[in-house]
N, C-alpha and C positions, 0 to 999 in steps of 0.2 A: 633395542626393542625390535622384534620381527616386523616385517612389512604389514602382515595381516593385522597385527595388534595396533599399528599406527592408523591403519584404515578404519578399524573399529572405533577408535577414539574420535576420528573425524565424523563418522556416521552417527555416533552417539551425540556429538556436539550439535549437529544439524537437527537431529531428532528432538533433543532437549529444547532447542530454540523454537521449533515448530509446535511443541506441546504447549508452550507458554504464549504463543503468538495469537493475535486477533486477525492477522492477515499475512500473506506471503506473496511476493511479486517476483516473477522470473524475468530477467532482462537479458538483452543482447547488448553488450557494451563494447563490441569490436569497433575500433577506430578512434576511441577516445585517446587524447594525448595524456601524458603523465600529469600535466598541470590540470587539465579538465577533470581527470579521474580523482586527483587529490582534492580539488574543490568540491566535487560531487560527494565524495566520501565524507568530507567535513560537514557539509550541509545535512546529510542524512544522520550522521553521528550526533550533531547538535540537537536534532529533532527527536532523538531517541530511537532511531531506526537502525537495526543491525544490517550491515551490507557486507557481503563477502563473495568472492568467486570460489566456487567449489567445482570439483570434477562431477560431471553428470552421473557417473557410476555411483559416486558416494551419495549424491542426492537421491538417486533412484532407490538405493537401499534404505535411506533414511525415511522416505515418504511411504514406504511399504506398510500397508495396514493402517494408515492414518487418513484423516480427511483430506490430506494434501496429495493423496495418491493420484488424483486427476491431473497432476502436473507432469506425470511420466511421459505422455506423448510429446510434450514440449521440450524434453531434455535432450535436444540434439543441437550440436554446434556449441560454441562458447556460451556459457550460462552464468549469470550472477544471481544471487538471491538476496532480496531485501525483505527483512522480517520486521513487522511492526507489532507492538505489544498493547498499545492503548487505543488510539483512534484507528479503526480499520482502514479508513481511506487516506490516512496521512501519507503513507509511503507512495501510493499511486499519485497523489497530488504533487508531491515534491518531485517525483520522477517525471511527471508530465511537464512541469516547468522546465526541468533540465532538458527534456526531449525537444521542447520548443527552441531552447537556446543552442542545443547541440544535436542536430538531426541524426548523427551516427548512432546515437543511443536509441533503443527501441524496446517496447514491451514484448514479451513472449506470451505470458499468461500470468494468472494470479488466482488466489483463493481467498474469498471473504465469506464469512458465515457459512462455511462448508460448501460453498458454491464455487465451481471452477469457471473462470472467465478467460476467454481468449484475448488476443491483442486488442480487438475493437471493444470488447467488454471492459477491459482495463482502462481504455481511454474514456469510456462513459463513467466508470467509477471515479476516475480522476476529476471529473467535472462536478461531483457531488460536494456540496459545501460542508465545512466542518460542523460538527454537532452543535456547537454553541451558536453559530450563525443560523442554522436551521431552526433552533429553538427561539432565537430572537425574532426571526421572521414569523414564526407561528404566533408568538405572543403579540407581535405587532399587528397581525391580522385579527386577533381577538380584540385588541384595544381600539382599532379603527371604528367598528360599528358602535361600540359603547360610547366613544367620544362623540360621534355624530348624533347619537341619541341624546346625550347630555346637552349638546348645543341646541338641539331641537326643543327640548324641554325648557331650557333657559330662555330661548326666544319666545316661546309661548308664555312663560311666566312674566317676561318683560312687557308684553302687550297687555 
């Protein structure tokens, strides 16, 4: 297979992943040991996040004309791509945990809901709770006033 055909296959692979993705995160993974990288990949894989190191030129072609085109300015130096399909903040949360344990790893940028975030934006996204926890907190806040009201009515009825 000629080199150009091999490159087109890689570009198509990236593009296909991004079409199905709910979010994509660009990382700088320089300095990870083989053991750290293996554990990191395993953690992401088990959570359903695709993680792979691609050439910047391949990613540059793959994001062309997509909502991920805003990642182009960040495609300098070694880049890894983490793609999440379900929970848009999952990849950022998992990566943030790994960054705390392994400071050589860092965010470059990311895209969630067609919005491009820089490194600081991705750190903020990583702090967002999972959807289930947010819904539980919301329902808990609804329950609290109702419970207080019920106790008040019960106290009045007992008098």
